[in-house]
Backbone of each chain as ProteinMPNN parsed JSONL, in Angstrom:
{"seq_chain_A": "MIEVLYFAWVRERIGIPRERIETGAATVADLVEELKAREDRYAAAFADLRALRVALDQELADFSAPLAGAREVAFFPPMTGG", "coords_chain_A": {"N_chain_A": [[26.806, -8.188, 10.817], [25.696, -5.29, 9.17], [23.476, -3.49, 7.088], [24.213, -0.485, 5.583], [22.861, 2.542, 4.593], [22.946, 5.413, 2.478], [21.681, 8.631, 1.731], [20.839, 11.314, -0.574], [22.742, 14.292, -0.071], [24.426, 13.102, 1.731], [24.975, 10.613, 0.672], [26.299, 11.507, -1.619], [28.582, 12.736, -0.513], [29.857, 10.609, 0.763], [30.086, 8.863, -1.298], [29.038, 6.454, -2.097], [26.001, 4.504, -2.373], [25.239, 2.506, -0.594], [26.408, 0.071, 1.813], [27.777, -2.926, 3.254], [28.485, -3.496, 6.598], [30.702, -4.663, 9.049], [30.334, -4.522, 12.367], [30.816, -3.682, 15.818], [29.481, -1.822, 17.125], [27.501, -0.305, 19.648], [25.47, 1.555, 19.599], [23.718, 3.788, 17.3], [25.117, 6.205, 17.27], [27.651, 5.341, 18.076], [28.342, 3.788, 15.882], [28.509, 5.799, 13.965], [30.777, 7.164, 14.933], [32.717, 5.201, 14.503], [32.677, 5.079, 11.7], [33.443, 7.7, 11.05], [36.066, 7.673, 11.84], [37.224, 6.15, 9.949], [37.688, 7.282, 7.294], [38.283, 10.41, 5.576], [36.098, 11.216, 3.993], [33.876, 10.157, 5.266], [34.054, 11.449, 7.706], [33.557, 14.017, 6.817], [30.917, 13.803, 5.904], [29.567, 13.207, 8.251], [29.984, 15.364, 9.874], [28.334, 17.241, 11.161], [25.943, 16.281, 13.167], [23.485, 17.297, 13.752], [22.465, 18.08, 11.385], [21.591, 15.82, 10.252], [19.506, 12.914, 9.776], [18.338, 9.751, 11.017], [17.444, 6.398, 10.202], [16.287, 3.322, 11.458], [15.97, 0.117, 10.378], [14.097, 1.135, 8.583], [12.51, 2.874, 10.046], [12.182, 6.048, 11.543], [14.682, 7.078, 13.823], [16.643, 7.72, 16.847], [19.99, 9.01, 17.344], [20.969, 7.891, 19.581], [19.909, 5.41, 19.685], [19.903, 1.836, 20.205], [21.823, -0.538, 18.285], [21.494, -3.221, 18.234], [20.199, -6.103, 16.747], [19.209, -4.732, 14.575], [18.782, -4.632, 11.065], [19.229, -2.848, 9.083], [20.491, 0.367, 8.607], [20.003, 3.787, 7.999], [21.26, 6.869, 6.773], [20.576, 10.303, 6.366], [19.784, 13.64, 5.087], [17.444, 16.07, 6.558], [14.095, 15.454, 5.503], [12.539, 16.28, 2.361], [9.902, 16.176, 1.135], [6.729, 16.218, -0.675]], "CA_chain_A": [[26.778, -7.36, 9.608], [24.54, -4.409, 9.045], [23.402, -2.777, 5.818], [24.189, 0.949, 5.852], [22.42, 3.261, 3.392], [23.143, 6.867, 2.494], [20.836, 9.298, 0.737], [21.007, 12.743, -0.901], [24.147, 14.751, -0.041], [25.227, 12.161, 2.523], [25.418, 9.635, -0.335], [27.292, 12.147, -2.492], [29.847, 12.967, 0.205], [30.525, 9.331, 1.042], [30.448, 8.369, -2.625], [28.355, 5.187, -2.395], [24.643, 4.534, -1.827], [25.046, 1.536, 0.493], [27.516, -0.871, 2.042], [27.59, -3.823, 4.398], [29.551, -3.2, 7.553], [30.874, -5.502, 10.225], [30.548, -3.561, 13.444], [30.425, -4.055, 17.169], [28.938, -0.602, 17.725], [26.306, -0.548, 20.462], [24.412, 2.492, 19.22], [23.913, 4.489, 16.033], [26.184, 7.2, 17.475], [28.926, 4.609, 18.091], [28.624, 3.426, 14.485], [28.949, 7.035, 13.312], [32.168, 7.416, 15.345], [33.545, 4.223, 13.774], [32.752, 5.486, 10.289], [34.214, 8.947, 10.96], [37.476, 7.363, 12.046], [37.702, 5.393, 8.8], [38.184, 8.078, 6.165], [37.839, 11.809, 5.592], [34.771, 11.433, 3.381], [32.878, 9.879, 6.308], [34.139, 12.545, 8.678], [32.896, 15.18, 6.204], [29.467, 13.568, 5.846], [28.993, 13.15, 9.602], [30.578, 16.455, 10.659], [27.312, 17.898, 11.984], [24.836, 15.326, 13.29], [22.197, 18.009, 13.798], [21.995, 18.217, 9.999], [21.295, 14.477, 9.749], [18.472, 12.08, 10.372], [18.696, 8.338, 10.915], [16.349, 5.421, 10.269], [16.676, 1.947, 11.774], [14.99, -0.767, 9.747], [13.121, 1.947, 7.856], [11.72, 3.727, 10.939], [13.012, 7.123, 12.095], [15.231, 6.735, 15.138], [17.604, 8.682, 17.403], [21.387, 8.566, 17.292], [21.253, 7.128, 20.8], [19.215, 4.115, 19.61], [20.783, 0.661, 20.116], [21.878, -1.182, 16.966], [21.294, -4.662, 18.373], [19.053, -6.674, 16.05], [18.83, -3.969, 13.38], [19.338, -5.144, 9.803], [19.466, -1.771, 8.131], [20.515, 1.721, 9.165], [20.116, 4.75, 6.9], [21.594, 8.25, 7.143], [20.128, 11.239, 5.327], [19.409, 14.964, 5.59], [16.002, 16.22, 6.764], [13.371, 15.099, 4.283], [11.91, 17.398, 1.651], [8.871, 15.64, 0.239], [5.573, 17.066, -0.97]], "C_chain_A": [[25.511, -6.517, 9.574], [24.638, -3.682, 7.701], [23.302, -1.289, 6.141], [23.872, 1.685, 4.548], [22.62, 4.762, 3.577], [22.276, 7.496, 1.395], [21.218, 10.777, 0.591], [22.475, 13.158, -0.737], [25.028, 13.873, 0.843], [25.809, 11.097, 1.581], [26.519, 10.242, -1.221], [28.637, 12.328, -1.783], [30.594, 11.67, 0.448], [30.885, 8.614, -0.262], [29.83, 7.043, -3.003], [26.963, 5.224, -1.77], [24.432, 3.576, -0.655], [26.275, 0.662, 0.634], [27.147, -1.758, 3.226], [28.784, -3.657, 5.317], [29.523, -4.188, 8.708], [31.185, -4.552, 11.374], [30.148, -4.146, 14.79], [29.808, -2.868, 17.891], [27.641, -0.903, 18.472], [25.142, 0.337, 20.022], [24.717, 3.093, 17.842], [25.073, 5.472, 16.167], [27.557, 6.527, 17.485], [29.331, 4.214, 16.67], [29.141, 4.649, 13.723], [30.406, 7.331, 13.663], [33.128, 6.464, 14.628], [33.765, 4.66, 12.324], [33.622, 6.732, 10.133], [35.721, 8.675, 11.069], [38.094, 6.664, 10.828], [38.417, 6.244, 7.768], [37.595, 9.479, 6.235], [36.435, 11.993, 5.04], [33.652, 11.118, 4.379], [32.867, 11.004, 7.339], [33.417, 13.783, 8.142], [31.378, 15.009, 6.224], [28.827, 13.651, 7.228], [29.484, 14.277, 10.502], [29.565, 17.087, 11.61], [26.082, 16.999, 12.064], [23.478, 16.008, 13.369], [21.603, 18.163, 12.398], [21.557, 16.872, 9.42], [20.129, 13.835, 10.482], [18.892, 10.633, 10.179], [17.428, 7.487, 10.96], [16.945, 4.056, 10.56], [15.585, 1.031, 11.245], [13.784, 0.021, 9.225], [12.132, 2.7, 8.747], [12.656, 4.802, 11.481], [13.443, 6.776, 13.513], [16.138, 7.859, 15.612], [19.014, 8.121, 17.273], [21.761, 7.745, 18.528], [20.654, 5.716, 20.755], [20.211, 2.953, 19.517], [20.7, 0.003, 18.737], [21.522, -2.664, 17.021], [20.042, -5.122, 17.633], [18.665, -5.934, 14.781], [19.511, -4.561, 12.147], [19.846, -4.013, 8.924], [19.466, -0.436, 8.862], [20.747, 2.691, 8.017], [20.388, 6.144, 7.455], [21.199, 9.19, 6.006], [19.848, 12.609, 5.932], [17.905, 15.014, 5.875], [15.257, 16.095, 5.441], [12.667, 16.312, 3.685], [10.917, 16.865, 0.624], [7.802, 16.678, -0.061], [5.776, 17.923, -2.196]], "O_chain_A": [[24.417, -6.977, 9.903], [25.721, -3.315, 7.245], [22.414, -0.872, 6.885], [24.533, 1.477, 3.531], [22.482, 5.299, 4.676], [22.159, 6.966, 0.291], [21.817, 11.389, 1.475], [23.365, 12.454, -1.213], [26.252, 13.899, 0.714], [26.98, 10.733, 1.684], [27.52, 9.595, -1.53], [29.695, 12.104, -2.371], [31.82, 11.627, 0.351], [31.856, 7.86, -0.323], [30.06, 6.546, -4.105], [26.755, 5.892, -0.757], [23.556, 3.798, 0.18], [27.075, 0.527, -0.291], [26.329, -1.399, 4.073], [29.935, -3.674, 4.882], [28.47, -4.503, 9.263], [32.198, -3.853, 11.346], [29.259, -4.992, 14.881], [29.631, -2.893, 19.109], [26.794, -1.657, 17.993], [23.982, -0.074, 20.066], [25.809, 2.931, 17.299], [25.918, 5.562, 15.276], [28.522, 7.084, 16.961], [30.502, 4.293, 16.301], [30.085, 4.552, 12.939], [31.188, 7.707, 12.789], [34.212, 6.864, 14.202], [34.879, 4.615, 11.802], [34.434, 6.821, 9.212], [36.535, 9.369, 10.461], [39.315, 6.595, 10.689], [39.566, 5.992, 7.406], [36.56, 9.709, 6.86], [35.666, 12.814, 5.54], [32.594, 11.746, 4.338], [31.809, 11.449, 7.784], [32.757, 14.504, 8.889], [30.643, 15.95, 6.524], [27.691, 14.104, 7.368], [29.419, 14.179, 11.728], [29.906, 17.429, 12.742], [25.275, 16.961, 11.135], [22.447, 15.394, 13.092], [20.397, 18.351, 12.242], [21.195, 16.784, 8.246], [19.815, 14.162, 11.626], [19.693, 10.317, 9.3], [16.469, 7.812, 11.66], [17.968, 3.674, 9.992], [14.42, 1.154, 11.621], [12.631, -0.37, 9.4], [11.065, 3.115, 8.295], [13.795, 4.507, 11.84], [12.66, 6.245, 14.301], [16.379, 8.826, 14.889], [19.206, 6.916, 17.115], [22.742, 7.001, 18.52], [20.864, 4.921, 21.671], [21.235, 3.06, 18.842], [19.644, -0.009, 18.106], [21.277, -3.291, 15.989], [18.953, -4.596, 17.861], [17.875, -6.445, 13.988], [20.681, -4.942, 12.195], [20.768, -4.19, 8.127], [18.558, -0.142, 9.639], [21.592, 2.445, 7.156], [19.822, 6.545, 8.471], [21.456, 8.91, 4.835], [19.692, 12.733, 7.147], [17.171, 14.107, 5.482], [15.72, 16.563, 4.401], [12.258, 17.233, 4.392], [11.067, 17.07, -0.581], [7.95, 17.857, 0.257], [4.886, 18.689, -2.568]]}, "seq_chain_B": "MDIRVQPDPFDYGAESARFAQGDGQSGAVVTFLGLVRGTGGLSRMEIEHYPGMTERALAAIAGDASARWPLSDVLIIHRFGTLAPGDPIMMVATASRHRQAAFEAAEFLMDYLKSRAPFWKKEFGPDGAEWVAAKDDDETALARW", "coords_chain_B": {"N_chain_B": [[-7.624, 2.764, 0.713], [-5.034, 4.116, -1.159], [-1.823, 4.048, -2.238], [0.838, 5.292, -4.014], [4.11, 5.195, -5.315], [6.14, 6.43, -7.682], [8.021, 6.738, -10.791], [6.802, 7.638, -13.054], [4.689, 10.02, -14.836], [1.43, 11.204, -13.681], [-2.114, 11.325, -14.264], [-3.745, 13.93, -13.216], [-6.374, 14.879, -13.476], [-7.826, 12.598, -14.337], [-7.277, 10.865, -12.22], [-8.432, 12.244, -10.094], [-11.106, 12.293, -10.874], [-11.746, 9.575, -10.893], [-11.319, 8.97, -8.205], [-13.301, 10.528, -7.069], [-15.612, 9.252, -7.69], [-16.358, 7.522, -5.718], [-18.211, 6.067, -2.907], [-20.799, 6.546, -2.579], [-21.474, 7.353, -0.065], [-19.853, 9.346, 0.835], [-19.659, 12.861, 1.289], [-17.903, 14.763, 0.57], [-15.002, 15.586, -1.267], [-11.601, 16.257, -1.27], [-8.921, 17.418, -3.164], [-5.422, 17.709, -3.791], [-2.797, 19.076, -5.695], [0.616, 19.004, -6.307], [3.091, 20.887, -7.952], [6.11, 21.206, -9.947], [7.923, 24.069, -9.317], [9.01, 26.625, -11.468], [10.742, 28.645, -10.676], [13.514, 30.997, -10.303], [15.058, 30.271, -12.452], [15.077, 27.546, -12.619], [15.864, 24.487, -14.101], [15.554, 21.734, -14.003], [14.444, 19.128, -11.734], [15.562, 16.729, -9.42], [14.307, 13.981, -7.767], [14.97, 12.035, -5.045], [14.453, 8.951, -3.314], [13.719, 6.665, -0.59], [13.43, 3.563, -1.191], [11.003, 1.31, -0.018], [11.132, 2.248, 2.763], [9.818, 4.586, 2.106], [7.246, 3.827, 1.16], [6.267, 2.629, 3.47], [6.298, 4.794, 5.26], [4.49, 6.549, 4.057], [2.153, 5.033, 4.162], [1.863, 4.881, 6.92], [1.42, 7.564, 7.565], [-0.955, 8.045, 6.165], [-2.525, 6.242, 7.536], [-2.522, 7.374, 10.102], [-3.942, 9.707, 9.54], [-6.403, 8.611, 8.85], [-7.138, 7.567, 11.267], [-7.626, 9.795, 12.714], [-9.555, 11.356, 11.43], [-12.842, 10.828, 10.08], [-12.457, 9.219, 7.461], [-13.41, 8.089, 4.251], [-11.887, 7.329, 2.152], [-8.485, 7.458, 0.971], [-5.977, 8.843, -1.073], [-2.667, 8.795, -2.173], [-0.214, 9.93, -4.315], [3.115, 9.957, -5.234], [5.868, 11.183, -6.97], [9.175, 10.202, -8.155], [12.564, 10.72, -9.343], [13.557, 12.392, -12.397], [12.289, 15.604, -12.949], [10.552, 18.261, -14.65], [10.029, 21.89, -14.771], [6.66, 22.722, -14.024], [5.787, 20.13, -14.118], [3.719, 17.602, -12.627], [4.31, 16.752, -9.241], [3.277, 15.431, -6.996], [0.202, 14.14, -5.573], [-2.577, 14.406, -3.331], [-5.6, 12.961, -2.143], [-8.638, 13.136, -0.389], [-11.53, 11.665, 1.047], [-14.637, 12.154, 2.626], [-17.499, 12.189, 4.881], [-18.143, 14.788, 5.443], [-17.053, 18.157, 4.644], [-15.136, 19.45, 6.273], [-13.558, 17.543, 7.574], [-12.373, 16.325, 5.353], [-10.883, 18.435, 4.222], [-9.148, 19.111, 6.391], [-7.782, 16.693, 6.806], [-6.45, 16.422, 4.378], [-4.657, 18.566, 4.52], [-3.17, 17.807, 6.748], [-1.999, 15.438, 5.751], [-0.355, 16.58, 3.771], [1.347, 18.217, 5.324], [2.721, 16.294, 6.837], [3.825, 14.7, 4.842], [5.768, 16.381, 3.847], [7.89, 16.471, 5.709], [8.206, 13.966, 6.871], [8.246, 11.875, 5.137], [10.496, 9.918, 3.299], [11.823, 11.6, 1.075], [13.977, 13.443, -1.092], [14.866, 16.495, -2.557], [16.61, 17.7, -5.363], [17.716, 20.572, -6.902], [18.261, 21.892, -10.137], [19.784, 24.571, -11.615], [20.675, 27.818, -13.06], [22.971, 28.338, -11.567], [24.062, 25.944, -11.006], [23.773, 22.807, -9.206], [21.703, 22.057, -6.386], [20.882, 20.722, -3.213], [17.648, 20.768, -1.882], [16.942, 22.478, 1.068], [15.457, 21.54, 4.161], [12.78, 23.364, 5.647], [12.436, 25.367, 8.621], [9.822, 25.973, 9.061], [8.515, 23.743, 8.128], [8.721, 21.894, 10.153], [7.462, 23.267, 12.263], [4.952, 23.339, 11.242], [3.947, 20.858, 11.795], [3.384, 20.938, 14.438], [0.895, 21.985, 14.863], [-0.88, 19.959, 14.638]], "CA_chain_B": [[-6.383, 3.534, 0.752], [-4.244, 3.837, -2.37], [-0.558, 4.782, -2.126], [1.718, 4.956, -5.142], [5.388, 5.897, -5.436], [6.432, 6.064, -9.07], [8.731, 7.745, -11.591], [5.978, 8.068, -14.191], [3.673, 11.047, -14.603], [0.07, 10.715, -13.454], [-3.138, 12.218, -14.818], [-4.448, 14.471, -12.044], [-7.811, 14.944, -13.772], [-8.394, 11.247, -14.359], [-7.185, 10.3, -10.864], [-9.422, 12.942, -9.267], [-12.442, 11.862, -11.296], [-11.938, 8.203, -10.432], [-11.416, 9.015, -6.748], [-14.553, 11.198, -6.695], [-16.775, 8.391, -7.929], [-16.708, 7.235, -4.335], [-18.998, 4.932, -2.449], [-22.168, 6.989, -2.377], [-21.656, 7.801, 1.324], [-19.039, 10.537, 1.082], [-20.246, 14.113, 0.815], [-16.846, 15.73, 0.263], [-13.691, 15.122, -1.73], [-10.602, 17.308, -1.423], [-7.703, 16.969, -3.855], [-4.326, 18.673, -3.856], [-1.761, 18.729, -6.669], [1.875, 19.74, -6.184], [3.805, 21.008, -9.229], [7.479, 21.738, -9.896], [7.967, 25.508, -9.577], [10.139, 26.959, -12.34], [11.325, 29.924, -10.264], [14.966, 31.061, -10.172], [15.713, 29.661, -13.6], [15.16, 26.095, -12.433], [15.721, 23.744, -15.354], [14.977, 20.434, -13.668], [14.537, 18.71, -10.345], [15.677, 15.284, -9.244], [13.785, 13.55, -6.47], [15.488, 10.74, -4.593], [13.673, 8.454, -2.172], [14.227, 5.48, 0.109], [12.449, 2.515, -1.511], [10.693, 0.492, 1.152], [10.729, 3.153, 3.843], [8.868, 5.574, 1.582], [5.898, 3.253, 1.148], [5.861, 2.445, 4.87], [6.048, 6.103, 5.87], [3.247, 7.103, 3.493], [1.042, 4.244, 4.708], [1.699, 5.271, 8.322], [0.83, 8.916, 7.575], [-2.361, 7.886, 5.751], [-3.186, 5.549, 8.648], [-2.733, 8.367, 11.167], [-5.032, 10.595, 9.103], [-7.659, 7.85, 8.906], [-7.494, 7.372, 12.669], [-8.023, 11.1, 13.274], [-10.752, 11.874, 10.771], [-13.645, 9.736, 9.504], [-12.227, 9.237, 6.014], [-13.85, 6.885, 3.542], [-10.823, 6.928, 1.225], [-7.29, 8.315, 0.89], [-5.074, 8.562, -2.194], [-1.4, 9.546, -2.231], [0.708, 9.576, -5.398], [4.319, 10.803, -5.157], [6.841, 10.774, -7.985], [10.602, 10.408, -7.945], [13.268, 10.788, -10.625], [13.804, 13.711, -12.972], [11.065, 16.336, -13.274], [10.76, 19.582, -15.243], [9.057, 22.881, -14.283], [5.289, 22.487, -14.448], [5.405, 18.721, -13.974], [3.14, 17.217, -11.344], [5.182, 15.985, -8.346], [2.52, 14.556, -6.11], [-1.166, 14.554, -5.272], [-3.305, 13.688, -2.3], [-7.045, 13.124, -2.188], [-9.318, 12.596, 0.788], [-12.99, 11.637, 0.944], [-15.276, 12.016, 3.927], [-18.921, 12.571, 4.846], [-18.265, 16.239, 5.498], [-15.887, 18.788, 4.04], [-14.087, 19.872, 7.208], [-12.646, 16.409, 7.775], [-11.617, 16.103, 4.11], [-9.89, 19.523, 4.121], [-8.129, 19.002, 7.445], [-6.967, 15.494, 6.584], [-5.562, 16.69, 3.238], [-3.572, 19.432, 5.019], [-2.365, 16.952, 7.623], [-1.186, 14.586, 4.872], [0.675, 17.397, 3.129], [2.338, 18.632, 6.322], [3.56, 15.151, 7.215], [4.586, 14.297, 3.653], [6.913, 17.281, 3.638], [9.063, 16.244, 6.563], [8.281, 12.628, 7.449], [8.357, 10.861, 4.084], [11.9, 10.033, 2.883], [12.115, 12.133, -0.259], [14.922, 14.568, -1.108], [14.816, 17.184, -3.855], [17.798, 18.413, -5.816], [17.323, 21.509, -7.956], [19.296, 22.249, -11.114], [19.494, 25.891, -12.167], [21.799, 28.488, -13.723], [24.172, 28.329, -10.715], [24.455, 24.571, -10.697], [22.811, 21.941, -8.523], [21.658, 22.248, -4.935], [19.852, 19.986, -2.487], [16.689, 21.639, -1.2], [17.03, 22.349, 2.528], [14.174, 21.547, 4.869], [12.519, 24.652, 6.31], [11.949, 25.286, 10.007], [8.354, 26.016, 8.972], [7.99, 22.4, 7.888], [8.603, 21.257, 11.468], [6.446, 23.947, 13.075], [3.635, 22.995, 10.679], [3.476, 19.609, 12.417], [2.992, 21.188, 15.834], [-0.529, 22.339, 14.964], [-1.689, 18.735, 14.706]], "C_chain_B": [[-5.505, 3.125, -0.432], [-2.983, 4.702, -2.297], [0.368, 4.339, -3.235], [2.962, 5.826, -5.137], [5.946, 5.479, -6.779], [7.229, 7.139, -9.786], [7.821, 8.364, -12.656], [5.048, 9.211, -13.829], [2.327, 10.402, -14.269], [-0.886, 11.757, -13.994], [-4.017, 12.699, -13.667], [-5.962, 14.483, -12.267], [-8.461, 13.579, -13.693], [-8.376, 10.631, -12.964], [-8.249, 10.925, -9.955], [-10.832, 12.459, -9.587], [-12.738, 10.448, -10.782], [-12.151, 8.173, -8.917], [-12.786, 9.536, -6.312], [-15.788, 10.343, -6.955], [-17.282, 7.811, -6.63], [-17.627, 6.061, -4.111], [-20.452, 5.316, -2.222], [-22.442, 7.513, -0.973], [-20.912, 9.104, 1.603], [-19.725, 11.777, 0.528], [-19.194, 15.105, 0.366], [-15.587, 15.023, -0.205], [-12.795, 16.34, -1.845], [-9.404, 16.708, -2.138], [-6.683, 18.091, -3.851], [-3.298, 18.168, -4.851], [-0.544, 19.608, -6.427], [2.625, 19.703, -7.5], [5.23, 21.483, -8.997], [7.429, 23.219, -10.253], [9.204, 25.829, -10.409], [10.83, 28.249, -11.95], [12.848, 29.833, -10.186], [15.706, 30.383, -11.308], [15.88, 28.155, -13.485], [14.944, 25.361, -13.761], [15.175, 22.336, -15.127], [15.163, 20.146, -12.19], [14.707, 17.204, -10.328], [15.209, 14.926, -7.839], [14.288, 12.142, -6.19], [14.587, 10.253, -3.467], [14.28, 7.16, -1.653], [13.22, 4.353, -0.12], [12.236, 1.603, -0.303], [10.236, 1.379, 2.291], [9.686, 4.15, 3.357], [7.438, 5.048, 1.67], [5.379, 3.078, 2.58], [5.481, 3.761, 5.517], [4.728, 6.689, 5.362], [2.039, 6.35, 4.041], [0.784, 4.632, 6.162], [1.022, 6.638, 8.425], [-0.66, 8.84, 7.2], [-3.161, 7.198, 6.858], [-3.485, 6.499, 9.796], [-3.898, 9.295, 10.814], [-6.381, 9.885, 9.231], [-8.117, 7.612, 10.341], [-8.042, 8.666, 13.277], [-9.315, 11.637, 12.711], [-11.517, 10.705, 10.163], [-13.55, 9.755, 7.971], [-12.734, 7.947, 5.383], [-12.798, 6.436, 2.534], [-9.683, 7.953, 1.271], [-6.474, 7.878, -0.318], [-3.817, 9.424, -2.042], [-0.611, 9.028, -3.429], [1.905, 10.509, -5.277], [5.326, 10.275, -6.159], [8.271, 10.907, -7.486], [11.261, 10.4, -9.309], [13.404, 12.224, -11.097], [12.498, 14.364, -13.411], [11.417, 17.73, -13.794], [9.738, 20.561, -14.664], [7.665, 22.626, -14.868], [4.839, 21.045, -14.319], [4.702, 18.491, -12.642], [4.134, 16.391, -10.533], [4.368, 14.961, -7.57], [1.082, 15.035, -6.005], [-1.664, 13.781, -4.063], [-4.792, 13.925, -2.539], [-7.629, 12.477, -0.94], [-10.821, 12.646, 0.548], [-13.564, 11.409, 2.333], [-16.75, 12.399, 3.804], [-19.06, 14.085, 4.749], [-16.952, 16.913, 5.112], [-14.779, 19.108, 5.029], [-13.06, 18.753, 7.41], [-11.776, 16.2, 6.537], [-10.536, 17.167, 3.935], [-8.765, 19.331, 5.137], [-7.209, 17.813, 7.197], [-6.002, 15.715, 5.417], [-4.394, 17.57, 3.673], [-2.62, 18.661, 5.918], [-1.44, 16.072, 6.779], [-0.05, 15.387, 4.255], [1.765, 17.812, 4.117], [3.279, 17.481, 6.675], [4.389, 14.627, 6.049], [5.863, 15.091, 3.491], [8.121, 16.867, 4.454], [9.146, 14.868, 7.192], [8.299, 11.512, 6.402], [9.74, 11.023, 3.453], [12.106, 10.337, 1.394], [13.11, 13.273, -0.1], [14.947, 15.153, -2.51], [16.145, 17.858, -4.141], [17.396, 19.275, -7.002], [18.509, 21.837, -8.842], [18.907, 23.565, -11.766], [20.734, 26.496, -12.786], [23.089, 28.444, -12.907], [24.609, 26.918, -10.326], [23.363, 23.831, -9.942], [22.874, 22.156, -7.016], [20.55, 21.393, -4.328], [18.939, 20.978, -1.79], [16.796, 21.388, 0.3], [15.631, 22.344, 3.126], [14.018, 22.886, 5.571], [12.075, 24.415, 7.749], [10.426, 25.255, 10.029], [7.761, 24.623, 8.813], [7.794, 21.661, 9.214], [7.505, 21.914, 12.292], [5.049, 23.629, 12.556], [3.077, 21.737, 11.332], [2.905, 19.858, 13.803], [1.496, 21.476, 15.941], [-1.425, 21.121, 15.016], [-1.485, 18.026, 16.03]], "O_chain_B": [[-5.27, 1.94, -0.669], [-3.063, 5.931, -2.294], [0.651, 3.15, -3.381], [2.881, 7.044, -4.973], [6.202, 4.295, -7.0], [7.135, 8.317, -9.441], [8.055, 9.488, -13.1], [4.659, 9.365, -12.672], [2.107, 9.22, -14.533], [-0.525, 12.922, -14.165], [-4.908, 11.987, -13.204], [-6.734, 14.143, -11.371], [-9.508, 13.411, -13.069], [-9.326, 9.96, -12.562], [-8.883, 10.236, -9.155], [-11.646, 12.243, -8.69], [-13.836, 10.166, -10.302], [-13.021, 7.467, -8.406], [-13.362, 9.065, -5.332], [-16.882, 10.669, -6.496], [-18.486, 7.626, -6.45], [-17.806, 5.195, -4.966], [-21.244, 4.511, -1.731], [-23.516, 8.056, -0.711], [-21.289, 9.869, 2.49], [-20.3, 11.75, -0.56], [-19.526, 16.168, -0.158], [-15.16, 14.018, 0.363], [-13.179, 17.344, -2.446], [-8.926, 15.633, -1.777], [-7.033, 19.271, -3.901], [-2.96, 16.985, -4.859], [-0.667, 20.831, -6.351], [2.787, 18.642, -8.103], [5.526, 22.092, -7.969], [6.966, 23.596, -11.33], [10.305, 25.371, -10.103], [11.448, 28.894, -12.798], [13.408, 28.749, -10.026], [16.853, 29.967, -11.146], [16.716, 27.559, -14.165], [13.953, 25.594, -14.453], [14.428, 21.81, -15.952], [15.923, 20.817, -11.491], [14.085, 16.487, -11.112], [15.665, 15.504, -6.852], [14.074, 11.205, -6.96], [14.016, 11.065, -2.74], [15.24, 6.636, -2.219], [12.273, 4.196, 0.651], [13.194, 1.183, 0.346], [9.093, 1.285, 2.739], [8.777, 4.519, 4.101], [6.541, 5.72, 2.179], [4.211, 3.341, 2.867], [4.481, 3.851, 6.229], [3.948, 7.25, 6.132], [1.015, 6.96, 4.351], [-0.366, 4.704, 6.595], [0.152, 6.843, 9.272], [-1.506, 9.478, 7.826], [-4.325, 7.525, 7.09], [-4.56, 6.446, 10.393], [-4.727, 9.626, 11.662], [-7.37, 10.478, 9.663], [-9.31, 7.473, 10.611], [-8.819, 8.636, 14.231], [-10.085, 12.293, 13.412], [-10.916, 9.704, 9.772], [-14.449, 10.242, 7.286], [-12.518, 6.856, 5.91], [-12.812, 5.283, 2.104], [-9.885, 9.131, 1.564], [-6.301, 6.683, -0.558], [-3.904, 10.63, -1.812], [-0.367, 7.827, -3.544], [1.733, 11.727, -5.224], [5.609, 9.078, -6.202], [8.546, 11.626, -6.525], [10.614, 10.113, -10.316], [13.371, 13.159, -10.296], [11.705, 13.77, -14.142], [12.442, 18.304, -13.426], [8.709, 20.144, -14.132], [7.522, 22.349, -16.059], [3.644, 20.758, -14.401], [5.049, 19.115, -11.639], [4.734, 15.449, -11.051], [4.723, 13.784, -7.498], [0.777, 16.188, -6.309], [-1.236, 12.656, -3.802], [-5.189, 14.962, -3.07], [-7.181, 11.42, -0.495], [-11.321, 13.574, -0.088], [-13.063, 10.596, 3.109], [-17.193, 12.873, 2.758], [-19.952, 14.604, 4.078], [-15.878, 16.324, 5.235], [-13.602, 19.048, 4.674], [-11.853, 18.994, 7.414], [-10.581, 15.929, 6.655], [-9.41, 16.855, 3.548], [-7.585, 19.383, 4.791], [-5.994, 17.919, 7.362], [-4.863, 15.249, 5.459], [-3.261, 17.348, 3.246], [-1.405, 18.845, 5.853], [-0.245, 15.972, 7.057], [1.091, 14.926, 4.22], [2.953, 17.767, 3.798], [4.489, 17.674, 6.796], [5.516, 14.167, 6.236], [6.895, 14.573, 3.064], [9.248, 16.901, 3.962], [10.062, 14.609, 7.972], [8.362, 10.334, 6.753], [10.128, 12.138, 3.104], [12.493, 9.485, 0.594], [13.091, 13.986, 0.904], [15.034, 14.435, -3.506], [16.73, 18.505, -3.273], [16.816, 18.792, -7.975], [19.624, 22.035, -8.359], [17.85, 23.677, -12.386], [21.726, 25.805, -13.016], [24.181, 28.504, -13.473], [25.427, 26.735, -9.424], [22.185, 24.177, -10.026], [23.937, 22.4, -6.446], [19.434, 21.338, -4.845], [19.415, 21.929, -1.17], [16.75, 20.244, 0.754], [14.738, 23.05, 2.659], [14.995, 23.473, 6.035], [11.431, 23.413, 8.062], [9.813, 24.611, 10.881], [6.661, 24.343, 9.29], [6.837, 20.906, 9.382], [6.711, 21.231, 12.94], [4.079, 23.641, 13.314], [1.86, 21.569, 11.413], [2.062, 19.104, 14.289], [0.892, 21.241, 16.988], [-2.593, 21.221, 15.39], [-2.085, 16.977, 16.267]]}, "name": "protein", "num_of_chains": 2, "seq": "MIEVLYFAWVRERIGIPRERIETGAATVADLVEELKAREDRYAAAFADLRALRVALDQELADFSAPLAGAREVAFFPPMTGGMDIRVQPDPFDYGAESARFAQGDGQSGAVVTFLGLVRGTGGLSRMEIEHYPGMTERALAAIAGDASARWPLSDVLIIHRFGTLAPGDPIMMVATASRHRQAAFEAAEFLMDYLKSRAPFWKKEFGPDGAEWVAAKDDDETALARW"}
């Protein structure tokens, strides 16, 4: 089980801020493919990965990063702090 | 090092004065205040963040600044929630023996805060609501460090 979090317009498109997912995905990109296959709202949110950033256990990561051992994965648009 | 992530307003004057009291060794304090711009008929802004990661990211950014410049103190305050035009969003303060380090470190903090701290701004105006898009400039600003 992995905790999946969504922020900003990713959260709005998917319609929930977080969920627990049972997955055998090896990488973040594999998890994204699983989610996209689930429902249209996921496909819409993950349509363009260049517009998204990912964090694994609260550290920025790449979509190619392995999921093994991660407790939490978060998807969000580029950050706009300051 | 003092890092705060909060919905509540902060008193920039009081925070700056307290920070500037210092340790008697610092010769320079630089402070920066970011405000909500009311341009384009903006009525309010909502700032979302990633609790947990935000604090870690800000601490890492402040740590990087402290490793690069001889800073005696760093303060970062960043708000989230609903803000109105003119409201303070965030402030940074740096203290060092000399001004160049304090100025440079404050700019470094601001550049990294913009695109490496997990905050997202949504603007509400006459045409509805829109998420603020990150600018290419925000990424190129990091390249100078």
